mmCIF file as gemmi writes it, N, C-alpha and C atoms, coordinates in Angstrom:
data_model
loop_
_atom_site.group_PDB
_atom_site.id
_atom_site.type_symbol
_atom_site.label_atom_id
_atom_site.label_alt_id
_atom_site.label_comp_id
_atom_site.label_asym_id
_atom_site.label_entity_id
_atom_site.label_seq_id
_atom_site.pdbx_PDB_ins_code
_atom_site.Cartn_x
_atom_site.Cartn_y
_atom_site.Cartn_z
_atom_site.occupancy
_atom_site.B_iso_or_equiv
_atom_site.pdbx_formal_charge
_atom_site.auth_seq_id
_atom_site.auth_asym_id
_atom_site.pdbx_PDB_model_num
ATOM 1 N N . MET Axp A 1 ? -57.484 -22.104 9.408 1 0 ? 1 A 1
ATOM 2 C CA . MET Axp A 1 ? -56.14 -21.644 9.658 1 0 ? 1 A 1
ATOM 3 C C . MET Axp A 1 ? -55.615 -20.956 8.396 1 0 ? 1 A 1
ATOM 4 N N . ALA Axp A 2 ? -54.927 -19.871 8.58 1 0 ? 2 A 1
ATOM 5 C CA . ALA Axp A 2 ? -54.421 -19.097 7.451 1 0 ? 2 A 1
ATOM 6 C C . ALA Axp A 2 ? -53.215 -19.768 6.815 1 0 ? 2 A 1
ATOM 7 N N . ASP Axp A 3 ? -53.036 -19.546 5.515 1 0 ? 3 A 1
ATOM 8 C CA . ASP Axp A 3 ? -51.872 -20.068 4.811 1 0 ? 3 A 1
ATOM 9 C C . ASP Axp A 3 ? -50.632 -19.285 5.207 1 0 ? 3 A 1
ATOM 10 N N . LYS Axp A 4 ? -49.473 -19.937 5.083 1 0 ? 4 A 1
ATOM 11 C CA . LYS Axp A 4 ? -48.222 -19.235 5.338 1 0 ? 4 A 1
ATOM 12 C C . LYS Axp A 4 ? -48.009 -18.207 4.24 1 0 ? 4 A 1
ATOM 13 N N . LYS Axp A 5 ? -47.638 -17.011 4.629 1 0 ? 5 A 1
ATOM 14 C CA . LYS Axp A 5 ? -47.399 -15.961 3.645 1 0 ? 5 A 1
ATOM 15 C C . LYS Axp A 5 ? -45.953 -15.961 3.171 1 0 ? 5 A 1
ATOM 16 N N . GLN Axp A 6 ? -45.053 -16.451 4.014 1 0 ? 6 A 1
ATOM 17 C CA . GLN Axp A 6 ? -43.644 -16.481 3.659 1 0 ? 6 A 1
ATOM 18 C C . GLN Axp A 6 ? -43.028 -17.799 4.1 1 0 ? 6 A 1
ATOM 19 N N . GLN Axp A 7 ? -41.893 -18.115 3.516 1 0 ? 7 A 1
ATOM 20 C CA . GLN Axp A 7 ? -41.252 -19.387 3.791 1 0 ? 7 A 1
ATOM 21 C C . GLN Axp A 7 ? -39.739 -19.215 3.672 1 0 ? 7 A 1
ATOM 22 N N . LYS Axp A 8 ? -38.973 -19.803 4.6 1 0 ? 8 A 1
ATOM 23 C CA . LYS Axp A 8 ? -37.517 -19.75 4.518 1 0 ? 8 A 1
ATOM 24 C C . LYS Axp A 8 ? -37.044 -20.789 3.516 1 0 ? 8 A 1
ATOM 25 N N . VAL Axp A 9 ? -36.093 -20.404 2.667 1 0 ? 9 A 1
ATOM 26 C CA . VAL Axp A 9 ? -35.525 -21.329 1.69 1 0 ? 9 A 1
ATOM 27 C C . VAL Axp A 9 ? -34.003 -21.289 1.789 1 0 ? 9 A 1
ATOM 28 N N . TYR Axp A 10 ? -33.384 -22.33 1.315 1 0 ? 10 A 1
ATOM 29 C CA . TYR Axp A 10 ? -31.945 -22.533 1.351 1 0 ? 10 A 1
ATOM 30 C C . TYR Axp A 10 ? -31.441 -22.383 -0.073 1 0 ? 10 A 1
ATOM 31 N N . LEU Axp A 11 ? -30.527 -21.453 -0.326 1 0 ? 11 A 1
ATOM 32 C CA . LEU Axp A 11 ? -29.993 -21.217 -1.665 1 0 ? 11 A 1
ATOM 33 C C . LEU Axp A 11 ? -28.55 -21.712 -1.743 1 0 ? 11 A 1
ATOM 34 N N . ILE Axp A 12 ? -28.274 -22.544 -2.752 1 0 ? 12 A 1
ATOM 35 C CA . ILE Axp A 12 ? -26.924 -23.054 -2.966 1 0 ? 12 A 1
ATOM 36 C C . ILE Axp A 12 ? -26.494 -22.723 -4.393 1 0 ? 12 A 1
ATOM 37 N N . PRO Axp A 13 ? -25.198 -22.7 -4.676 1 0 ? 13 A 1
ATOM 38 C CA . PRO Axp A 13 ? -24.729 -22.399 -6.035 1 0 ? 13 A 1
ATOM 39 C C . PRO Axp A 13 ? -25.268 -23.4 -7.054 1 0 ? 13 A 1
ATOM 40 N N . GLU Axp A 14 ? -25.616 -22.883 -8.214 1 0 ? 14 A 1
ATOM 41 C CA . GLU Axp A 14 ? -26.134 -23.726 -9.287 1 0 ? 14 A 1
ATOM 42 C C . GLU Axp A 14 ? -25.059 -24.728 -9.714 1 0 ? 14 A 1
ATOM 43 N N . GLY Axp A 15 ? -25.448 -25.975 -9.874 1 0 ? 15 A 1
ATOM 44 C CA . GLY Axp A 15 ? -24.511 -27.01 -10.281 1 0 ? 15 A 1
ATOM 45 C C . GLY Axp A 15 ? -23.858 -27.738 -9.12 1 0 ? 15 A 1
ATOM 46 N N . GLU Axp A 16 ? -24.121 -27.322 -7.889 1 0 ? 16 A 1
ATOM 47 C CA . GLU Axp A 16 ? -23.578 -28.007 -6.729 1 0 ? 16 A 1
ATOM 48 C C . GLU Axp A 16 ? -24.717 -28.73 -6.009 1 0 ? 16 A 1
ATOM 49 N N . THR Axp A 17 ? -24.373 -29.757 -5.245 1 0 ? 17 A 1
ATOM 50 C CA . THR Axp A 17 ? -25.403 -30.54 -4.575 1 0 ? 17 A 1
ATOM 51 C C . THR Axp A 17 ? -25.68 -30.003 -3.181 1 0 ? 17 A 1
ATOM 52 N N . ARG Axp A 18 ? -26.763 -30.454 -2.621 1 0 ? 18 A 1
ATOM 53 C CA . ARG Axp A 18 ? -27.182 -30.013 -1.296 1 0 ? 18 A 1
ATOM 54 C C . ARG Axp A 18 ? -26.166 -30.445 -0.231 1 0 ? 18 A 1
ATOM 55 N N . ASP Axp A 19 ? -25.565 -31.615 -0.411 1 0 ? 19 A 1
ATOM 56 C CA . ASP Axp A 19 ? -24.62 -32.126 0.574 1 0 ? 19 A 1
ATOM 57 C C . ASP Axp A 19 ? -23.209 -31.567 0.403 1 0 ? 19 A 1
ATOM 58 N N . HIS Axp A 20 ? -22.836 -31.217 -0.831 1 0 ? 20 A 1
ATOM 59 C CA . HIS Axp A 20 ? -21.479 -30.731 -1.1 1 0 ? 20 A 1
ATOM 60 C C . HIS Axp A 20 ? -21.547 -29.399 -1.838 1 0 ? 20 A 1
ATOM 61 N N . HIS Axp A 21 ? -21.624 -28.326 -1.075 1 0 ? 21 A 1
ATOM 62 C CA . HIS Axp A 21 ? -21.635 -26.997 -1.687 1 0 ? 21 A 1
ATOM 63 C C . HIS Axp A 21 ? -20.625 -26.11 -0.974 1 0 ? 21 A 1
ATOM 64 N N . THR Axp A 22 ? -20.166 -25.076 -1.692 1 0 ? 22 A 1
ATOM 65 C CA . THR Axp A 22 ? -19.117 -24.222 -1.156 1 0 ? 22 A 1
ATOM 66 C C . THR Axp A 22 ? -19.663 -23.148 -0.212 1 0 ? 22 A 1
ATOM 67 N N . TYR Axp A 23 ? -20.854 -22.642 -0.478 1 0 ? 23 A 1
ATOM 68 C CA . TYR Axp A 23 ? -21.421 -21.557 0.307 1 0 ? 23 A 1
ATOM 69 C C . TYR Axp A 23 ? -22.935 -21.613 0.165 1 0 ? 23 A 1
ATOM 70 N N . HIS Axp A 24 ? -23.661 -21.055 1.112 1 0 ? 24 A 1
ATOM 71 C CA . HIS Axp A 24 ? -25.124 -21.029 1 1 0 ? 24 A 1
ATOM 72 C C . HIS Axp A 24 ? -25.682 -19.714 1.536 1 0 ? 24 A 1
ATOM 73 N N . TYR Axp A 25 ? -26.881 -19.389 1.109 1 0 ? 25 A 1
ATOM 74 C CA . TYR Axp A 25 ? -27.642 -18.256 1.612 1 0 ? 25 A 1
ATOM 75 C C . TYR Axp A 25 ? -28.993 -18.784 2.07 1 0 ? 25 A 1
ATOM 76 N N . THR Axp A 26 ? -29.62 -18.097 3.004 1 0 ? 26 A 1
ATOM 77 C CA . THR Axp A 26 ? -31.026 -18.358 3.313 1 0 ? 26 A 1
ATOM 78 C C . THR Axp A 26 ? -31.789 -17.112 2.9 1 0 ? 26 A 1
ATOM 79 N N . ALA Axp A 27 ? -32.963 -17.326 2.355 1 0 ? 27 A 1
ATOM 80 C CA . ALA Axp A 27 ? -33.784 -16.219 1.892 1 0 ? 27 A 1
ATOM 81 C C . ALA Axp A 27 ? -35.238 -16.486 2.257 1 0 ? 27 A 1
ATOM 82 N N . ILE Axp A 28 ? -36.056 -15.474 2.143 1 0 ? 28 A 1
ATOM 83 C CA . ILE Axp A 28 ? -37.482 -15.623 2.416 1 0 ? 28 A 1
ATOM 84 C C . ILE Axp A 28 ? -38.233 -15.631 1.095 1 0 ? 28 A 1
ATOM 85 N N . LYS Axp A 29 ? -38.971 -16.69 0.885 1 0 ? 29 A 1
ATOM 86 C CA . LYS Axp A 29 ? -39.757 -16.858 -0.336 1 0 ? 29 A 1
ATOM 87 C C . LYS Axp A 29 ? -41.142 -16.266 -0.072 1 0 ? 29 A 1
ATOM 88 N N . THR Axp A 30 ? -41.568 -15.345 -0.916 1 0 ? 30 A 1
ATOM 89 C CA . THR Axp A 30 ? -42.84 -14.671 -0.708 1 0 ? 30 A 1
ATOM 90 C C . THR Axp A 30 ? -44.015 -15.519 -1.183 1 0 ? 30 A 1
ATOM 91 N N . ARG Axp A 31 ? -45.201 -15.098 -0.839 1 0 ? 31 A 1
ATOM 92 C CA . ARG Axp A 31 ? -46.418 -15.839 -1.159 1 0 ? 31 A 1
ATOM 93 C C . ARG Axp A 31 ? -46.609 -15.996 -2.671 1 0 ? 31 A 1
ATOM 94 N N . LYS Axp A 32 ? -46.188 -14.991 -3.44 1 0 ? 32 A 1
ATOM 95 C CA . LYS Axp A 32 ? -46.318 -15.041 -4.896 1 0 ? 32 A 1
ATOM 96 C C . LYS Axp A 32 ? -45.579 -16.248 -5.474 1 0 ? 32 A 1
ATOM 97 N N . PHE Axp A 33 ? -44.318 -16.447 -5.034 1 0 ? 33 A 1
ATOM 98 C CA . PHE Axp A 33 ? -43.532 -17.582 -5.507 1 0 ? 33 A 1
ATOM 99 C C . PHE Axp A 33 ? -44.108 -18.904 -5.012 1 0 ? 33 A 1
ATOM 100 N N . ILE Axp A 34 ? -44.643 -18.905 -3.791 1 0 ? 34 A 1
ATOM 101 C CA . ILE Axp A 34 ? -45.218 -20.125 -3.234 1 0 ? 34 A 1
ATOM 102 C C . ILE Axp A 34 ? -46.458 -20.536 -4.027 1 0 ? 34 A 1
ATOM 103 N N . LEU Axp A 35 ? -47.328 -19.579 -4.321 1 0 ? 35 A 1
ATOM 104 C CA . LEU Axp A 35 ? -48.557 -19.884 -5.056 1 0 ? 35 A 1
ATOM 105 C C . LEU Axp A 35 ? -48.277 -20.288 -6.499 1 0 ? 35 A 1
ATOM 106 N N . GLU Axp A 36 ? -47.275 -19.666 -7.123 1 0 ? 36 A 1
ATOM 107 C CA . GLU Axp A 36 ? -46.929 -20.01 -8.506 1 0 ? 36 A 1
ATOM 108 C C . GLU Axp A 36 ? -46.078 -21.271 -8.584 1 0 ? 36 A 1
ATOM 109 N N . ASN Axp A 37 ? -45.658 -21.777 -7.428 1 0 ? 37 A 1
ATOM 110 C CA . ASN Axp A 37 ? -44.847 -22.991 -7.337 1 0 ? 37 A 1
ATOM 111 C C . ASN Axp A 37 ? -43.544 -22.862 -8.137 1 0 ? 37 A 1
ATOM 112 N N . LYS Axp A 38 ? -42.906 -21.699 -8.02 1 0 ? 38 A 1
ATOM 113 C CA . LYS Axp A 38 ? -41.643 -21.435 -8.699 1 0 ? 38 A 1
ATOM 114 C C . LYS Axp A 38 ? -40.491 -21.562 -7.721 1 0 ? 38 A 1
ATOM 115 N N . LYS Axp A 39 ? -39.356 -22.033 -8.226 1 0 ? 39 A 1
ATOM 116 C CA . LYS Axp A 39 ? -38.145 -22.08 -7.412 1 0 ? 39 A 1
ATOM 117 C C . LYS Axp A 39 ? -37.412 -20.761 -7.558 1 0 ? 39 A 1
ATOM 118 N N . MET Axp A 40 ? -36.824 -20.309 -6.466 1 0 ? 40 A 1
ATOM 119 C CA . MET Axp A 40 ? -36.074 -19.058 -6.496 1 0 ? 40 A 1
ATOM 120 C C . MET Axp A 40 ? -34.726 -19.269 -7.164 1 0 ? 40 A 1
ATOM 121 N N . LYS Axp A 41 ? -34.288 -18.249 -7.884 1 0 ? 41 A 1
ATOM 122 C CA . LYS Axp A 41 ? -32.975 -18.253 -8.52 1 0 ? 41 A 1
ATOM 123 C C . LYS Axp A 41 ? -32.458 -16.824 -8.462 1 0 ? 41 A 1
ATOM 124 N N . LEU Axp A 42 ? -31.391 -16.616 -7.706 1 0 ? 42 A 1
ATOM 125 C CA . LEU Axp A 42 ? -30.836 -15.277 -7.514 1 0 ? 42 A 1
ATOM 126 C C . LEU Axp A 42 ? -29.353 -15.266 -7.859 1 0 ? 42 A 1
ATOM 127 N N . LYS Axp A 43 ? -28.9 -14.158 -8.405 1 0 ? 43 A 1
ATOM 128 C CA . LYS Axp A 43 ? -27.471 -13.998 -8.674 1 0 ? 43 A 1
ATOM 129 C C . LYS Axp A 43 ? -26.863 -13.31 -7.456 1 0 ? 43 A 1
ATOM 130 N N . LYS Axp A 44 ? -25.983 -14.054 -6.756 1 0 ? 44 A 1
ATOM 131 C CA . LYS Axp A 44 ? -25.377 -13.562 -5.529 1 0 ? 44 A 1
ATOM 132 C C . LYS Axp A 44 ? -23.864 -13.767 -5.597 1 0 ? 44 A 1
ATOM 133 N N . PHE Axp A 45 ? -23.163 -13.157 -4.656 1 0 ? 45 A 1
ATOM 134 C CA . PHE Axp A 45 ? -21.712 -13.268 -4.587 1 0 ? 45 A 1
ATOM 135 C C . PHE Axp A 45 ? -21.324 -14.496 -3.776 1 0 ? 45 A 1
ATOM 136 N N . ASN Axp A 46 ? -20.436 -15.31 -4.315 1 0 ? 46 A 1
ATOM 137 C CA . ASN Axp A 46 ? -19.903 -16.469 -3.604 1 0 ? 46 A 1
ATOM 138 C C . ASN Axp A 46 ? -18.514 -16.091 -3.092 1 0 ? 46 A 1
ATOM 139 N N . PRO Axp A 47 ? -18.37 -15.842 -1.783 1 0 ? 47 A 1
ATOM 140 C CA . PRO Axp A 47 ? -17.083 -15.392 -1.266 1 0 ? 47 A 1
ATOM 141 C C . PRO Axp A 47 ? -15.984 -16.445 -1.317 1 0 ? 47 A 1
ATOM 142 N N . VAL Axp A 48 ? -16.341 -17.714 -1.389 1 0 ? 48 A 1
ATOM 143 C CA . VAL Axp A 48 ? -15.333 -18.773 -1.474 1 0 ? 48 A 1
ATOM 144 C C . VAL Axp A 48 ? -14.65 -18.732 -2.832 1 0 ? 48 A 1
ATOM 145 N N . LYS Axp A 49 ? -15.45 -18.603 -3.896 1 0 ? 49 A 1
ATOM 146 C CA . LYS Axp A 49 ? -14.907 -18.553 -5.257 1 0 ? 49 A 1
ATOM 147 C C . LYS Axp A 49 ? -14.573 -17.129 -5.699 1 0 ? 49 A 1
ATOM 148 N N . ARG Axp A 50 ? -15.043 -16.137 -4.928 1 0 ? 50 A 1
ATOM 149 C CA . ARG Axp A 50 ? -14.854 -14.708 -5.225 1 0 ? 50 A 1
ATOM 150 C C . ARG Axp A 50 ? -15.392 -14.327 -6.6 1 0 ? 50 A 1
ATOM 151 N N . VAL Axp A 51 ? -16.658 -14.725 -6.848 1 0 ? 51 A 1
ATOM 152 C CA . VAL Axp A 51 ? -17.295 -14.434 -8.124 1 0 ? 51 A 1
ATOM 153 C C . VAL Axp A 51 ? -18.811 -14.408 -7.91 1 0 ? 51 A 1
ATOM 154 N N . HIS Axp A 52 ? -19.51 -13.649 -8.736 1 0 ? 52 A 1
ATOM 155 C CA . HIS Axp A 52 ? -20.967 -13.667 -8.717 1 0 ? 52 A 1
ATOM 156 C C . HIS Axp A 52 ? -21.454 -14.868 -9.511 1 0 ? 52 A 1
ATOM 157 N N . GLU Axp A 53 ? -22.407 -15.596 -8.964 1 0 ? 53 A 1
ATOM 158 C CA . GLU Axp A 53 ? -22.964 -16.745 -9.664 1 0 ? 53 A 1
ATOM 159 C C . GLU Axp A 53 ? -24.413 -16.953 -9.252 1 0 ? 53 A 1
ATOM 160 N N . TRP Axp A 54 ? -25.104 -17.81 -9.982 1 0 ? 54 A 1
ATOM 161 C CA . TRP Axp A 54 ? -26.511 -18.078 -9.719 1 0 ? 54 A 1
ATOM 162 C C . TRP Axp A 54 ? -26.656 -19.037 -8.54 1 0 ? 54 A 1
ATOM 163 N N . PHE Axp A 55 ? -27.525 -18.675 -7.612 1 0 ? 55 A 1
ATOM 164 C CA . PHE Axp A 55 ? -27.867 -19.525 -6.487 1 0 ? 55 A 1
ATOM 165 C C . PHE Axp A 55 ? -29.309 -19.978 -6.672 1 0 ? 55 A 1
ATOM 166 N N . VAL Axp A 56 ? -29.559 -21.269 -6.52 1 0 ? 56 A 1
ATOM 167 C CA . VAL Axp A 56 ? -30.894 -21.833 -6.719 1 0 ? 56 A 1
ATOM 168 C C . VAL Axp A 56 ? -31.404 -22.422 -5.412 1 0 ? 56 A 1
ATOM 169 N N . GLU Axp A 57 ? -32.711 -22.518 -5.328 1 0 ? 57 A 1
ATOM 170 C CA . GLU Axp A 57 ? -33.357 -23.042 -4.138 1 0 ? 57 A 1
ATOM 171 C C . GLU Axp A 57 ? -33.116 -24.545 -4.009 1 0 ? 57 A 1
ATOM 172 N N . ALA Axp A 58 ? -32.801 -24.965 -2.805 1 0 ? 58 A 1
ATOM 173 C CA . ALA Axp A 58 ? -32.612 -26.384 -2.509 1 0 ? 58 A 1
ATOM 174 C C . ALA Axp A 58 ? -33.51 -26.746 -1.337 1 0 ? 58 A 1
ATOM 175 N N . LYS Axp A 59 ? -33.618 -28.017 -1.075 1 0 ? 59 A 1
ATOM 176 C CA . LYS Axp A 59 ? -34.442 -28.47 0.037 1 0 ? 59 A 1
ATOM 177 C C . LYS Axp A 59 ? -33.87 -27.911 1.332 1 0 ? 59 A 1
ATOM 178 N N . ALA Axp A 60 ? -34.701 -27.239 2.107 1 0 ? 60 A 1
ATOM 179 C CA . ALA Axp A 60 ? -34.242 -26.58 3.324 1 0 ? 60 A 1
ATOM 180 C C . ALA Axp A 60 ? -34.011 -27.589 4.426 1 0 ? 60 A 1
ATOM 181 N N . LYS Axp A 61 ? -32.899 -27.424 5.119 1 0 ? 61 A 1
ATOM 182 C CA . LYS Axp A 61 ? -32.664 -28.251 6.295 1 0 ? 61 A 1
ATOM 183 C C . LYS Axp A 61 ? -33.419 -27.621 7.454 1 0 ? 61 A 1
ATOM 184 N N . SER Axp A 62 ? -33.601 -28.376 8.514 1 0 ? 62 A 1
ATOM 185 C CA . SER Axp A 62 ? -34.317 -27.843 9.665 1 0 ? 62 A 1
ATOM 186 C C . SER Axp A 62 ? -33.45 -26.786 10.333 1 0 ? 62 A 1
ATOM 187 N N . PHE Axp A 63 ? -34.056 -25.705 10.7 1 0 ? 63 A 1
ATOM 188 C CA . PHE Axp A 63 ? -33.345 -24.623 11.365 1 0 ? 63 A 1
ATOM 189 C C . PHE Axp A 63 ? -33.445 -24.861 12.868 1 0 ? 63 A 1
ATOM 190 N N . GLY Axp A 64 ? -32.332 -25.134 13.535 1 0 ? 64 A 1
ATOM 191 C CA . GLY Axp A 64 ? -32.341 -25.402 14.967 1 0 ? 64 A 1
ATOM 192 C C . GLY Axp A 64 ? -31.879 -26.811 15.265 1 0 ? 64 A 1
ATOM 193 N N . TYR Axp A 65 ? -32.2 -27.28 16.446 1 0 ? 65 A 1
ATOM 194 C CA . TYR Axp A 65 ? -31.786 -28.613 16.875 1 0 ? 65 A 1
ATOM 195 C C . TYR Axp A 65 ? -32.696 -29.681 16.276 1 0 ? 65 A 1
ATOM 196 N N . ARG Axp A 66 ? -32.156 -30.883 16.15 1 0 ? 66 A 1
ATOM 197 C CA . ARG Axp A 66 ? -32.938 -31.996 15.603 1 0 ? 66 A 1
ATOM 198 C C . ARG Axp A 66 ? -33.98 -32.478 16.598 1 0 ? 66 A 1
ATOM 199 N N . ASN Axp A 67 ? -33.593 -32.631 17.834 1 0 ? 67 A 1
ATOM 200 C CA . ASN Axp A 67 ? -34.539 -33.035 18.864 1 0 ? 67 A 1
ATOM 201 C C . ASN Axp A 67 ? -34.097 -32.469 20.204 1 0 ? 67 A 1
ATOM 202 N N . SER Axp A 68 ? -34.948 -32.63 21.214 1 0 ? 68 A 1
ATOM 203 C CA . SER Axp A 68 ? -34.646 -32.043 22.515 1 0 ? 68 A 1
ATOM 204 C C . SER Axp A 68 ? -33.51 -32.773 23.222 1 0 ? 68 A 1
ATOM 205 N N . ASP Axp A 69 ? -33.252 -34.051 22.881 1 0 ? 69 A 1
ATOM 206 C CA . ASP Axp A 69 ? -32.175 -34.802 23.52 1 0 ? 69 A 1
ATOM 207 C C . ASP Axp A 69 ? -30.818 -34.168 23.242 1 0 ? 69 A 1
ATOM 208 N N . THR Axp A 70 ? -30.611 -33.71 22.021 1 0 ? 70 A 1
ATOM 209 C CA . THR Axp A 70 ? -29.341 -33.089 21.654 1 0 ? 70 A 1
ATOM 210 C C . THR Axp A 70 ? -29.118 -31.829 22.481 1 0 ? 70 A 1
ATOM 211 N N . LYS Axp A 71 ? -30.173 -31.048 22.62 1 0 ? 71 A 1
ATOM 212 C CA . LYS Axp A 71 ? -30.077 -29.805 23.368 1 0 ? 71 A 1
ATOM 213 C C . LYS Axp A 71 ? -29.732 -30.08 24.826 1 0 ? 71 A 1
ATOM 214 N N . SER Axp A 72 ? -30.387 -31.054 25.439 1 0 ? 72 A 1
ATOM 215 C CA . SER Axp A 72 ? -30.142 -31.344 26.847 1 0 ? 72 A 1
ATOM 216 C C . SER Axp A 72 ? -28.752 -31.94 27.061 1 0 ? 72 A 1
ATOM 217 N N . SER Axp A 73 ? -28.268 -32.764 26.107 1 0 ? 73 A 1
ATOM 218 C CA . SER Axp A 73 ? -26.943 -33.351 26.268 1 0 ? 73 A 1
ATOM 219 C C . SER Axp A 73 ? -25.856 -32.29 26.163 1 0 ? 73 A 1
ATOM 220 N N . ILE Axp A 74 ? -26.089 -31.271 25.349 1 0 ? 74 A 1
ATOM 221 C CA . ILE Axp A 74 ? -25.116 -30.178 25.246 1 0 ? 74 A 1
ATOM 222 C C . ILE Axp A 74 ? -25.053 -29.426 26.563 1 0 ? 74 A 1
ATOM 223 N N . ARG Axp A 75 ? -26.223 -29.132 27.138 1 0 ? 75 A 1
ATOM 224 C CA . ARG Axp A 75 ? -26.255 -28.435 28.418 1 0 ? 75 A 1
ATOM 225 C C . ARG Axp A 75 ? -25.591 -29.274 29.505 1 0 ? 75 A 1
ATOM 226 N N . THR Axp A 76 ? -25.903 -30.551 29.57 1 0 ? 76 A 1
ATOM 227 C CA . THR Axp A 76 ? -25.351 -31.433 30.585 1 0 ? 76 A 1
ATOM 228 C C . THR Axp A 76 ? -23.827 -31.506 30.465 1 0 ? 76 A 1
ATOM 229 N N . GLY Axp A 77 ? -23.327 -31.624 29.241 1 0 ? 77 A 1
ATOM 230 C CA . GLY Axp A 77 ? -21.885 -31.673 29.027 1 0 ? 77 A 1
ATOM 231 C C . GLY Axp A 77 ? -21.205 -30.402 29.476 1 0 ? 77 A 1
ATOM 232 N N . ALA Axp A 78 ? -21.833 -29.271 29.184 1 0 ? 78 A 1
ATOM 233 C CA . ALA Axp A 78 ? -21.254 -27.982 29.575 1 0 ? 78 A 1
ATOM 234 C C . ALA Axp A 78 ? -21.232 -27.846 31.085 1 0 ? 78 A 1
ATOM 235 N N . LEU Axp A 79 ? -22.311 -28.274 31.763 1 0 ? 79 A 1
ATOM 236 C CA . LEU Axp A 79 ? -22.367 -28.173 33.205 1 0 ? 79 A 1
ATOM 237 C C . LEU Axp A 79 ? -21.367 -29.12 33.867 1 0 ? 79 A 1
ATOM 238 N N . ALA Axp A 80 ? -21.216 -30.309 33.306 1 0 ? 80 A 1
ATOM 239 C CA . ALA Axp A 80 ? -20.261 -31.262 33.867 1 0 ? 80 A 1
ATOM 240 C C . ALA Axp A 80 ? -18.845 -30.712 33.76 1 0 ? 80 A 1
ATOM 241 N N . HIS Axp A 81 ? -18.559 -30.036 32.653 1 0 ? 81 A 1
ATOM 242 C CA . HIS Axp A 81 ? -17.23 -29.46 32.451 1 0 ? 81 A 1
ATOM 243 C C . HIS Axp A 81 ? -16.977 -28.342 33.459 1 0 ? 81 A 1
ATOM 244 N N . CYS Axp A 82 ? -17.97 -27.507 33.715 1 0 ? 82 A 1
ATOM 245 C CA . CYS Axp A 82 ? -17.816 -26.391 34.652 1 0 ? 82 A 1
ATOM 246 C C . CYS Axp A 82 ? -17.664 -26.904 36.084 1 0 ? 82 A 1
ATOM 247 N N . ASN Axp A 83 ? -18.381 -27.972 36.441 1 0 ? 83 A 1
ATOM 248 C CA . ASN Axp A 83 ? -18.308 -28.49 37.792 1 0 ? 83 A 1
ATOM 249 C C . ASN Axp A 83 ? -16.986 -29.205 38.072 1 0 ? 83 A 1
ATOM 250 N N . GLY Axp A 84 ? -16.319 -29.657 37.009 1 0 ? 84 A 1
ATOM 251 C CA . GLY Axp A 84 ? -15.058 -30.363 37.182 1 0 ? 84 A 1
ATOM 252 C C . GLY Axp A 84 ? -13.885 -29.435 37.481 1 0 ? 84 A 1
ATOM 253 N N . ILE Axp A 85 ? -14.065 -28.155 37.279 1 0 ? 85 A 1
ATOM 254 C CA . ILE Axp A 85 ? -12.959 -27.184 37.468 1 0 ? 85 A 1
ATOM 255 C C . ILE Axp A 85 ? -12.722 -26.907 38.935 1 0 ? 85 A 1
């Protein structure tokens, strides 16, 4: 099986924690950074603080739903609401 060539990463402002941050970006980490085992660090604009600052790579959260139960319960709730009208 081939290695992943790219990887999605979560960028948060430097000095802020993963759980408590003002703004975030998602970026694609290329194979070069993955092989060198380097963390990404980009200077980006933070619209909350209205200033350019360094954003560093943080542990990525899962993109999408946690499990299929959540997805089905959302659909069921929406359908129940529509049928009640």
